[in-house]
C-alpha positions, 0 to 999 in steps of 0.5 A: 601558714607554714610556708609564709610564717611571719618573722615576728614569731622568731622575734618573740622567741628571741625576746629582744628587738631585731636587727633592722638588717635582719628584718629587711633580708627576711622580708626580701627572702619571703618576697623572693620565695613567693615570687619563685626566685629561689636563688634570691631567696637563698641569698637573703635567708643566708644573710639572715642566718649570718646575722643571727644563726640562732633564729629558727625561722631563718634556719628552716626557711633557708633549709626549705629553699636549699631543697628547692634549689637542689631540686633544680640542680644536679651532681655535686651542687645538688648534694651540697645544697641538700647537705646545707639544708639538712644542717640548717633544718637540724639546727632549727629543730635543736634550737626550737623543738616546739616549732612544727615548721622546723620539723617539717623542714627537716622532713622535707630535706630528708625526703628529698634526699631519699630520691638520691639514696638507694637500698638501706639508706633510702629506707633509713631516711624514710623512717626519719622523715616519718618521725619528723612529720609526726613530731610536727603534727604533735605540735600542730595537728592540721599542719598541711606540710606534715599531713602531705609528707605523711601522705607521701610516706604512706604512698611510698611504703605501700608502693615498695617493691620486693627488694625494698620490702626486704630491706625494710624488714632489716630497718623497720623489722618489717614493712611498717604496720598501717602503711597503706594507700588508704592511709595515704588517701586519709592524709592527703584528704586532710592536707587538702582540707588544711590547704585546698589552694595547693595544687600538689595536695590535689595531685597526690590525692588524685594519684592515690585515688588512681591506685585505689581504682577511684577514677571519678575521684581521681579525675576531680582532684587532678582537674582541680590541680590543673585549675589552681594557681601556682603556690610553689615554684614547681607547681607547673610540673605537678600540673603537667603530670596531672594533665598526663594522668588525666589522659591515662585514666580517660574513660576508666570507671 
C-alpha cells in the first residue's frame, strides 16, 4: 500500500546492495510513522536521505512526514516544513517520474500549502495538485491516495465562492469543467473501495453525500469513519468531525 511502500522498491531501482544503516533508518522511520510518531519518523527519513539523496522512496516518505509535522505546527516552522516537503517531493518526482507514490506525495504537500494560500496562489496550487494526482493515477489507477486527493479537489472546486470562481477564470480560463460534487463522490467511492480501512475516506464521502442531500448514505459513511481503527496520526480529528456531522444531520431524510 502506498503509505507503507517497501524499502525494497528503492533498492531495486538503485540496482546495488543497500547501505545497512540506510535500511535500518528506513525501517525505524516506517515503524515510527506507523506508531504516529512523526518527529522520530522525520528524523529517520532525514538520515536516510542524507545517506542516499537519490532514493525516491526515502524522499517521498520524508516529504509526507514533513506535511504531517507541518499540520501540527504553525508560523515559520510550518512554512519551513512545507517548503522542505515540497523540495523532497519534487526531487522524488524528478528522479522517479514513474513512481505513483512520488506524485501523490507532491500532491499532498501542495494541497496542504493551499490551506495557507489565498486568492490566485491558492487556485494555482490546486491546479498542480490535480495534475500530480492524475499523474499518479495514470501510473497506478487504483492508488487510494490519488483517488482521495481528486475527490478533495472536486469537492473544493465545487465549493468555490464567487470571488474564488473569478480568480479561477484567470488561472484556469474558468472553473474547470467536470468539477462537481458528483465527481467528488465518484472519486471518494473509488478511494473507499481501494482502501476501506482509512477513516478519512469514509469521512469525506460522508461530507460529499451531505452536499448531495443523501443523508442516509452520509450517516452510514460517517458512522464507519468513527468505528474504524486509526490509520494515520490525525484520524482522531476526522472521527471527532464525523461525530459532529452525525449530530448535524440527525433526523434528516
